[in-house]
Structure formats: structure tokens, C-alpha cells
C-alpha positions as CSV (number, residue, x, y, z in Angstrom):
1,M,-8.7,16.0,-14.9
2,S,-9.4,15.5,-18.9
3,L,-10.4,11.9,-19.6
4,F,-7.4,11.4,-21.5
5,K,-5.1,12.3,-18.9
6,R,-7.1,10.1,-16.2
7,F,-7.0,7.2,-18.7
8,K,-3.2,7.5,-18.6
9,I,-2.4,7.9,-15.0
10,T,-4.9,4.7,-14.7
11,R,-3.0,2.7,-17.4
12,E,0.5,4.2,-15.5
13,L,-0.9,2.6,-11.8
14,S,-1.2,-0.6,-13.7
15,R,2.0,-0.9,-15.3
16,L,3.5,0.0,-11.7
17,E,1.5,-2.0,-9.8
18,K,1.9,-5.2,-12.1
19,K,5.9,-4.3,-12.2
20,A,5.9,-4.4,-7.9
21,K,4.6,-7.8,-7.9
22,E,7.0,-9.1,-10.4
23,D,10.3,-7.1,-9.6
24,P,9.5,-5.1,-6.5
25,S,12.0,-2.1,-5.6
26,P,11.7,0.1,-2.6
27,S,11.8,2.8,-4.9
28,L,9.2,1.2,-7.2
29,F,6.7,1.3,-4.5
30,V,7.7,5.1,-3.4
31,D,7.3,5.6,-7.2
32,L,3.5,3.8,-6.9
33,A,2.7,5.8,-3.9
34,Q,3.6,8.9,-5.2
35,V,1.3,8.7,-8.1
36,Y,-1.5,7.6,-5.5
37,I,-0.6,10.9,-3.9
38,N,-0.8,13.2,-6.8
39,L,-4.3,11.6,-7.5
40,G,-5.7,12.4,-3.9
41,S,-5.6,9.0,-2.5
42,Q,-3.7,9.0,0.5
43,E,-5.1,5.3,1.3
44,D,-4.1,3.5,-1.5
45,A,-0.8,5.5,-1.1
46,L,-0.5,4.0,2.4
47,R,-1.4,0.8,1.7
48,V,1.1,0.3,-1.0
49,V,4.1,1.8,0.9
50,E,3.1,-0.7,4.0
51,E,3.0,-3.6,1.4
52,G,6.7,-2.2,0.4
53,L,7.6,-2.1,3.9
54,V,6.7,-5.9,4.3
55,L,9.1,-6.7,1.7
56,F,11.9,-3.7,2.8
57,P,11.7,-2.8,6.3
58,R,14.9,-1.0,6.3
59,S,14.3,1.2,3.4
60,D,14.6,5.1,4.2
61,E,12.6,6.3,1.2
62,L,9.8,4.1,2.3
63,R,9.8,5.2,5.9
64,K,9.3,8.9,5.2
65,V,6.8,8.2,2.5
66,H,4.6,6.4,5.0
67,G,5.2,9.2,7.8
68,F,3.7,11.5,4.7
69,A,1.0,9.0,3.6
70,K,-0.3,8.3,7.1
71,K,-0.1,11.7,8.2
72,Q,-2.2,12.8,5.4
73,V,-4.8,10.2,5.8
74,L,-5.1,10.9,9.9
75,T,-5.8,14.3,8.8
76,K,-8.5,13.6,6.4
77,K,-9.9,11.3,9.0
78,I,-9.7,13.7,11.7
79,E,-11.5,16.4,9.4
80,S,-14.2,13.9,9.0
81,L,-14.6,12.6,12.6
82,R,-14.7,16.3,13.5
83,G,-17.5,16.9,11.1
84,E,-19.9,13.8,12.4
85,L,-19.2,15.1,16.1
86,S,-20.6,18.6,15.3
87,K,-23.8,16.6,13.9
88,S,-24.1,13.7,16.3
89,P,-21.8,13.6,19.1
90,R,-21.4,9.9,20.2
91,P,-19.0,8.5,22.7
92,H,-16.9,6.1,20.3
93,L,-16.4,9.3,17.6
94,F,-14.8,10.8,20.7
95,L,-12.8,7.9,21.4
96,K,-11.5,7.5,17.4
97,L,-10.8,11.2,17.4
98,A,-8.3,11.3,20.2
99,Q,-6.8,7.9,18.9
100,A,-6.1,9.6,15.4
101,Y,-4.5,12.6,17.1
102,L,-2.2,10.1,18.8
103,G,-1.7,8.7,15.6
104,Q,-0.2,12.2,14.4
105,G,1.8,13.0,17.7
106,D,-0.7,15.4,19.0
107,E,-0.9,14.5,22.5
108,D,-2.5,17.6,23.7
109,S,-5.2,17.6,21.4
110,A,-6.0,13.5,22.2
111,F,-6.4,14.8,25.7
112,A,-8.5,17.2,24.9
113,V,-10.9,15.6,22.9
114,C,-10.8,12.5,25.8
115,R,-11.7,15.5,28.6
116,E,-14.6,16.8,26.3
117,C,-15.9,13.3,26.3
118,L,-15.5,12.0,29.9
119,K,-17.7,15.7,30.4
120,R,-20.4,15.0,28.0
121,Y,-20.4,11.3,29.0
122,P,-18.7,10.3,32.4
123,E,-20.0,6.9,32.7
124,D,-17.7,6.3,29.0
125,L,-15.2,4.0,30.4
126,E,-13.1,3.2,27.0
127,S,-12.5,7.0,26.8
128,R,-11.6,7.3,30.3
129,L,-9.4,4.4,30.0
130,L,-7.7,5.7,27.4
131,F,-7.1,8.9,29.2
132,A,-5.1,7.3,31.8
133,E,-3.0,5.0,29.7
134,M,-2.1,8.5,28.2
135,A,-1.2,9.9,31.5
136,T,0.4,7.4,32.3
137,R,2.8,7.9,29.4
138,A,3.2,11.1,29.7
139,F,4.4,10.4,33.7
140,Q,6.9,7.7,32.2
141,K,8.0,10.1,30.0
142,T,8.2,13.7,32.2
143,L,8.3,12.4,35.7
144,N,5.5,14.8,36.4
145,V,4.3,13.7,39.4
146,D,0.8,15.1,38.9
147,K,0.4,13.0,35.6
148,G,0.7,9.9,37.8
149,R,-1.4,11.0,40.4
150,E,-3.8,11.8,37.4
151,A,-3.2,8.0,35.7
152,H,-3.8,6.8,39.2
153,Q,-7.2,8.3,40.3
154,V,-8.5,8.2,36.8
155,L,-8.1,3.8,36.8
156,L,-9.6,3.8,40.4
157,E,-12.4,6.2,39.0
158,I,-12.7,3.0,35.8
159,L,-12.8,0.4,39.2
160,E,-15.4,2.3,40.8
161,R,-17.7,2.1,37.6
162,D,-16.4,-1.3,36.8
163,E,-14.4,-3.5,39.5
164,R,-13.5,-6.4,36.7
165,N,-12.2,-4.3,34.3
166,K,-8.9,-6.3,33.1
167,K,-7.3,-3.4,31.1
168,A,-7.2,-1.3,34.4
169,H,-6.6,-3.5,36.7
170,K,-3.2,-4.4,34.5
171,E,-2.8,-0.7,33.8
172,L,-2.3,0.0,37.9
173,A,-0.2,-3.3,38.0
174,Q,2.2,-1.8,35.6
175,L,2.3,1.9,37.1
176,F,2.9,0.6,40.7
177,F,5.9,-1.6,39.2
178,G,7.2,1.4,37.6
179,I,7.2,3.3,40.8
180,G,8.0,0.7,43.4
181,Y,5.0,0.1,45.2
182,L,5.4,-3.9,44.8
183,E,2.4,-4.7,47.2
184,G,-0.2,-2.7,45.0
185,S,1.2,-4.0,41.6
186,Q,0.8,-7.7,43.0
187,H,-2.7,-6.9,44.4
188,H,-3.8,-6.0,41.1
189,L,-2.2,-9.1,39.1
190,G,-3.9,-11.1,41.7
191,I,-7.2,-9.8,40.8
192,L,-6.3,-10.0,37.1
193,R,-5.8,-13.9,38.1
194,S,-8.9,-14.2,39.6
195,L,-10.9,-13.1,36.7
196,G,-9.0,-15.8,34.3
197,R,-6.4,-16.7,32.7
198,I,-4.0,-13.7,32.3
199,D,-1.7,-12.8,29.6
200,K,2.2,-13.3,29.0
201,E,3.0,-10.1,29.9
202,S,1.0,-9.9,33.4
203,R,2.4,-12.9,34.1
204,D,6.3,-12.0,33.1
205,L,5.4,-8.8,35.5
206,E,4.8,-11.3,38.4
207,Q,8.4,-12.9,37.7
208,E,10.0,-9.2,37.6
209,I,8.1,-8.3,41.1
210,L,9.3,-11.6,42.7
211,H,12.8,-11.1,41.5
212,A,12.8,-7.5,42.7
213,L,11.6,-8.6,46.4
214,E,14.5,-11.4,46.0
215,E,17.2,-8.9,45.7
216,G,16.0,-6.2,48.2
217,A,14.8,-3.5,45.7
218,P,12.8,-1.0,47.0
219,S,9.3,-1.1,47.7
220,F,6.9,1.5,49.3
221,D,4.2,1.5,51.3
222,D,1.7,3.7,49.1
223,P,1.5,5.1,45.9
224,G,1.8,8.9,47.2
225,T,5.1,7.9,48.8
226,A,6.2,5.9,45.8
227,L,5.6,9.1,43.5
228,L,7.5,11.4,45.4
229,E,10.3,8.8,45.8
230,V,10.5,8.8,41.4
231,E,10.4,12.9,41.7
232,K,13.3,13.0,44.1
233,R,15.2,10.4,42.0
234,G,14.5,12.2,38.8
235,G,13.6,8.0,37.7
236,L,11.4,5.4,38.0
237,I,12.3,3.0,40.7
238,H,11.8,-0.4,38.2
239,G,12.4,1.1,35.0
240,K,9.8,2.4,32.4
241,K,7.0,0.1,31.8
242,R,7.1,-1.7,28.2
243,S,4.5,-0.7,26.0
244,L,1.0,-2.3,25.8
245,G,1.2,-5.4,23.8
246,G,5.1,-5.4,23.8
247,G,6.1,-8.1,26.2
248,P,9.8,-8.8,26.5
249,K,11.6,-9.0,23.3
250,R,12.8,-12.0,21.8
251,I,15.0,-13.2,19.6
252,L,16.6,-16.1,18.0
253,A,18.3,-18.3,20.5
254,S,22.1,-20.2,20.0
255,E,23.3,-22.3,17.7
256,E,21.3,-25.1,19.5
257,A,18.3,-23.8,18.8
258,L,19.0,-22.9,15.0
259,N,19.9,-26.5,14.9
260,D,16.4,-27.4,16.1
261,V,14.9,-25.4,13.7
262,R,17.0,-27.0,10.9
263,E,16.2,-30.3,12.1
264,G,12.1,-29.0,12.6
265,L,12.1,-28.1,8.9
266,S,13.5,-31.3,7.6
267,K,10.6,-33.2,9.5
268,L,8.0,-31.1,8.0
269,V,9.3,-31.6,4.1
270,A,9.1,-35.5,5.1
271,R,5.5,-35.3,5.5
272,E,3.1,-36.3,2.8
273,G,2.5,-33.8,0.4
274,V,4.6,-31.3,2.1
275,S,7.0,-29.6,-0.7
276,K,8.4,-26.4,0.6
277,A,9.4,-25.1,4.1
278,A,11.0,-22.3,5.8
279,Y,11.8,-20.5,9.1
280,I,11.8,-16.9,8.2
281,R,12.8,-13.8,11.0
282,G,12.8,-10.2,9.1
283,S,14.8,-10.6,6.1
284,K,16.6,-13.9,6.8
285,A,15.2,-17.3,6.4
286,L,16.3,-21.2,7.0
287,V,14.6,-23.0,4.3
288,R,14.1,-26.8,2.9
289,G,12.7,-28.6,0.3
290,E,12.0,-27.3,-3.2
291,V,12.9,-23.2,-2.6
292,R,14.9,-22.3,-5.3
293,D,16.6,-19.4,-3.5
294,G,15.8,-16.3,-1.8
295,R,13.5,-15.1,-4.6
296,D,11.1,-18.1,-4.6
297,P,7.9,-16.8,-4.4
298,F,7.2,-18.9,-1.7
299,L,9.1,-16.8,0.9
300,K,7.6,-13.8,-0.8
301,T,4.1,-14.9,-0.1
302,A,4.7,-16.3,3.2
303,R,6.4,-13.0,4.5
304,V,3.6,-10.7,2.9
305,F,0.4,-13.0,4.1
306,A,1.9,-13.0,7.8
307,K,2.8,-9.3,8.0
308,V,-0.6,-8.0,6.1
309,A,-2.7,-10.5,8.7
310,Q,-1.1,-9.0,11.8
311,R,-1.3,-5.3,10.6
312,T,-5.2,-6.1,9.5
313,V,-6.0,-7.9,12.7
314,R,-4.2,-5.2,15.1
315,R,-5.9,-2.5,13.3
316,M,-9.3,-4.2,13.5
317,D,-8.3,-4.8,17.3
318,L,-9.3,-8.6,16.9
319,G,-6.3,-9.7,18.9
320,N,-3.2,-11.3,17.2
321,F,-2.6,-13.4,13.9
322,S,-1.2,-16.7,15.0
323,K,-1.8,-19.3,12.3
324,G,-3.5,-19.3,9.0
325,I,-3.6,-21.3,5.4
326,L,-3.4,-19.6,1.9
327,D,-5.2,-21.8,-0.6
328,G,-4.5,-21.4,-4.3
329,V,-3.3,-23.0,-7.5
330,F,0.2,-23.8,-5.6
331,G,-1.9,-25.4,-3.0
332,H,-2.0,-24.7,0.4
333,I,0.6,-22.6,2.5
334,C,0.5,-22.9,5.9
335,I,1.6,-20.1,8.2
336,C,2.3,-20.0,11.8
337,S,3.4,-16.7,12.8
338,F,4.4,-15.0,16.4
339,G,6.2,-11.6,16.9
340,D,8.5,-11.1,14.1
341,V,9.3,-14.5,13.3
342,C,6.8,-17.0,11.3
343,A,7.4,-20.4,9.9
344,A,5.8,-21.8,6.4
345,V,5.3,-24.7,4.6
346,Q,3.7,-25.2,1.0
347,C,1.8,-28.8,0.5
348,Q,-0.7,-30.5,-1.5
349,G,-4.1,-31.4,-1.3
350,N,-3.0,-34.6,0.3
351,A,-1.3,-33.0,3.4
352,D,-2.9,-33.6,6.9
353,L,-3.2,-29.5,7.4
354,D,-4.0,-29.5,11.2
355,W,-0.7,-31.9,12.0
356,V,1.6,-29.5,9.7
357,L,-0.4,-26.7,11.5
358,Q,0.6,-28.1,15.0
359,D,4.3,-28.7,13.7
360,L,4.7,-25.1,12.5
361,Q,3.8,-24.5,16.1
362,D,6.0,-26.2,17.8
363,L,8.4,-25.0,15.6
364,V,8.2,-21.4,16.3
365,A,7.6,-22.1,20.2
366,K,10.7,-23.9,20.5
367,S,12.6,-21.8,18.8
368,L,12.3,-18.6,20.7
369,Y,13.2,-17.8,24.2
370,T,12.9,-14.5,26.1
371,A,15.7,-12.4,26.3
372,G,18.2,-13.1,28.8
373,K,16.9,-16.3,29.9
374,K,19.8,-18.7,30.1
């Protein structure tokens, strides 16, 4: 590419990036991503599309470009990892390669990579755990009993090597619940409790088991019998297990809950130094204070900051983003996020940020309830 042509493309990128910030639209993000794709910079294209999806989550155009860019990035990553493995094979490289194949939806290749890794490094628990998770998903999707037995066996092998492995205990508890081996599920949940505080998904599973037992739901004596019953019935006994990290879906509650949100926002803007407050779920927002309209930069900043923080933390496998403070010439924007809900305030230097964050957490917690709960 000539120097003059590269200069023109760089100038066009700068123009589109600036316009996307000032007056965003799905087509503008698509155009910007396309320029990056043409330059061979798939990572930048993916970044741009993900930023666009934060603002326009229902855009079919952006979703299509996102799928294409993600596939290109993963293809490039797979080529790079295979090159590294050919030179210096290590367990964590096999794991990354298997995860990349999964990202492309190529489960067969992911299984093959995990098998190769375990053949070379039989003591590698991370690859063994990923293999077990994939086998469990394959069993749930196809009801192939052999996959169910394979998942069960691999999880037991993990616990033989590390009896305190929380992920393996949790996976077994959920697998056993699905096939109707409730005693086994309770057993592994009990071990999880003995190892320390359990997460909400596991606590919810405990309640589901108790409810199933109270209702007289089927409960088998061993996993072998339970798996054969699944095959005979052509379906899981207690429904498909939620995906890892999912948990029960949370939705906005009744009008009473919305009134609590409005009251909470009013209390926040009454605090010293707080000028704007918002409760955001998807494209909807309840606001108080000096928010001009739906295009107020404060709302856009809160949405983008919460979504980008959540994705970054998940991508780096650091847990979940729950709260944070963004500093700038505007003062401070404090954000509390949970799932697809976030609450935010804009405040100045004289505001007590600790109290503000605590109020935001309380607001979000009170506004949510578990789907189906009365």
C-alpha cells in the first residue's frame, strides 16, 4: 500500500472514530469495522463492533459483522497457537487452543485438543475440567448416555487428583441434578459448603433440589440408573442445567419495585455533591437530577463503562465487575452493575463516594428479584 493511500485511510479512520463518539449509529460502527477489516486489523474491527453493540444491542448489522470479525480473530489466534505448540508444547497452550475452537463452535476439534493434552499431560486439571464440561454439554444436547458417563468419569478423575476442586464438585452437583440423582447432587453441594462460602448458583440449586423432593420428583439411587432413565425417557429428569455463571434470570419487578427505584434515585440526588442519577436496564432508564434527555453524555458513559468493564473482567477471567468510579473533568461517575442492570450517579469532589457506592448497591439489590419469586 502506498504512503498516500495509507494516509487517506488513516484520516478516514480518525474521522469515523470521532463521528462514532459524537453521533453514534449502527451503520457508522459497521463502516468503521469494515475499514479495519480491509486493513487486516480484525482485533480493532472486533473492538469497534463490541463498542457498537453496547449502544445498539439489537442491531442485526452489528451482530453479523461481530460474528465475522470474531471468527477471523479466532482463526488468527488458532493459527498462532498451533505454531507455538509445534515449537514448544505446554498445557496452557492446549487449553487456549481448545477454548478458541469452542469460540468458533468447533466442538470436535476442541475435544481432540483436550484429548491430546491429557495424553501428554495427564495431571493437567484445567484441560481435564474443560473436557468434562464439554462432555456434559454434549450429553445435555444429544442425550447420548456415553457422553454422560464420560463426563462423570472425568470429573471423578479430577477429584481423585484434587478432592477440594470446587469446579468439579459444582459440575457434578449440576450434572446429577439434571439426571435425577438428587442424593449425589446434595452430597457434592455439601462438600462445596464445607470448602467455604458457595456461590448463588449453587445455593439456588440447593433450593431446587429441596423443592423437587417436596414435590415428590423422581430421584434415583445411583448415576448409572439415572443415566439409563434419561435415555429411556428421551429427556433430562429435571431440565437442562443453566450455563456456567448464568444463574436464574433476573427481571425488573412490579410497579412497587419501580417506585422503590424512583425513591432511591431521589434520595441519591439529594445527597451533597450529586447532580445526576440513573437506573439503567438495556435501552430503558429511570433518571433524576440534571439529566437533560436520553442522549445525555452521562447516560451513554454509564452504559458503555459498565458493559466494557464487565466484558473486560470476564475476558481476563477475573470474576465479575460490580462497582467502580470513573474520574474526569466532569467530576466522578460512580457505577454499580449487576447482570444487565446498572445504577449510576454523577457527582462532584465534595460528595462522599463510599456512601454513594453503598447507596447504589442497595438500590440495585432491592430492585431485582428472582424470576418466578412471589
